[in-house]
N, C-alpha and C positions, 0 to 999 in steps of 0.2 A: 082711319089710321089703325094699325095693328097694335094690340095690347098684349102684354106678357101674361099668359095664363098660369103657368107654373114653372118654377125653377127646378131643373133636373140635376140631381147629384150623380156622382160616379157609381154609387150603390144602385141607383135606379137603372143605370145602363147595364151594369153587370148582371142584374137579375134577369134581364130580357135576353141575354146571350145564351142562356142554357136552353138546350133543346133536348127533347126526350131521345134517349139512345135506343136504337132498334136492337132487339134480341135476335141474333142470327143463329142461335144454338141449334134449331131444328134443321137449318140449311147446312150447317157444319156437319151435323150428324149424318145427313143424307149423303154428302160428298165423302165423308170418312167411311161410310158403309160401302160405297161403291169401290173405293180403293182397297178396303179390307177384303172384299170378295173378288179382287183382281179384275174388276170390271173397267170398261172404258167409257161408260155413260149410263144413262138411266131414263126412265119415264116417270113423270110425276103427275098424279091425278089432281085436278083442281076441285076444291070443295065448292059448294053453292055459295055464291057471293064473292069468290076469289077473282081477282082481276089478273089475267094472264100476263099482262105487261108488268104489273107490280111484282108478281112472283118471279118472272124472268130476271128482273133487275136485282132483286134480293139474292137470288141464287147465283147470279153472275158476280155480285159483290162478295159473297161468301167464298166462292171459288178463288177469286183474286186474293182475298185475305189469307187463304190457305196455300197460295203459291201455285195455283192451277189456272190454266186457260179453259174457257168454256165456249162451245159453239152450239147453236140451236139447230135442230133438224125439223123438217116438216112433220106434223103430227095431227092426230084427230082432234076435234074440238074437245075442250075440257081436259086435254092432256098436253103436257110439255115433254118434249124429247130432246135430249142433249148429249154431247160427248165432252169429256174432259181429258186434259193432257198437261204434262209439265213443260216448261220452257225447254227448248232444245230437242224435244221429241216431235215425231211426226203426228199430225192431227189424225185421229182415228177416222177411217172412212172417207178420207179426203180424196180429191180428184188426183188422178195420175198425171204426171207431167207429160207433155207431148214430146216425144223423142224427135230430135232433129239430126240431120246428117244421114238418115237412112234412105237409100235410093228407092224410088217408087217402082212398082212392078210395071213391066211393059205390056 
């Protein structure tokens, strides 16, 4: 038979809900620097021990919080390459749409 080990109060539950808040200030600074310099993207070098997947996620979240979209480009190992743009704008370096209705050459 199961026995009650401890009675939990509302205060016990509230204390567990708090999570550490990530500081995105370095990522905000990076995006703001690109915008200030009239750029459309950037390349970020990873330090030893940095996980590319983690850094991509953090940079994407920071861009979204600032109102930008972010797309990743192929890059060398230990380097992250990306482009940013506002909603309603064209994605920098995107593929061109295929034109339809143009007659083929004979």
